[in-house]
Residue, then its C-alpha position, 0 to 999 in steps of 0.5 A: m962830119l964823118t970821114n971815109n975811115n970812120l964811116e967804114q968802121r961804123l959800117a963794119a961794126l954794123e955788118a958784124e952786129v947784123a951777122d950776129l943777130k942772124r945767127r941767134p935764132a939758129a942757136i936757140p933750140r926750137i920747141d915744137d910741142w912743149l906740152e908733149q915734152i913735159t907730159g909725164s914729167v912729174k908722174d914719179v913725184e910722190a906728192f903728184e898723186e896727192i895733188l891730183r886727189l886734193g884737186r879732185e876733192l876741191r872741184e867736187a866740193d865746189r860743185p852745187r848739190g844735186d850734180e852727183e849724177a853728172a860727176p865722172 
């Protein structure tokens, strides 16, 4: 059986934990637009242009024949 002292200790610990949980979301920085933050982040990487070129070549190779007119 719980005594008043034990109950008060448990309640105090619980209140401290709840207060800590309430503070946590405020401590985490909010990212409103993650895409905006990373856009352009690799533009100065040398391999970036090659990656774009290889991706374009891969997409073009997967296109069925006869779609050349529709290609951008």
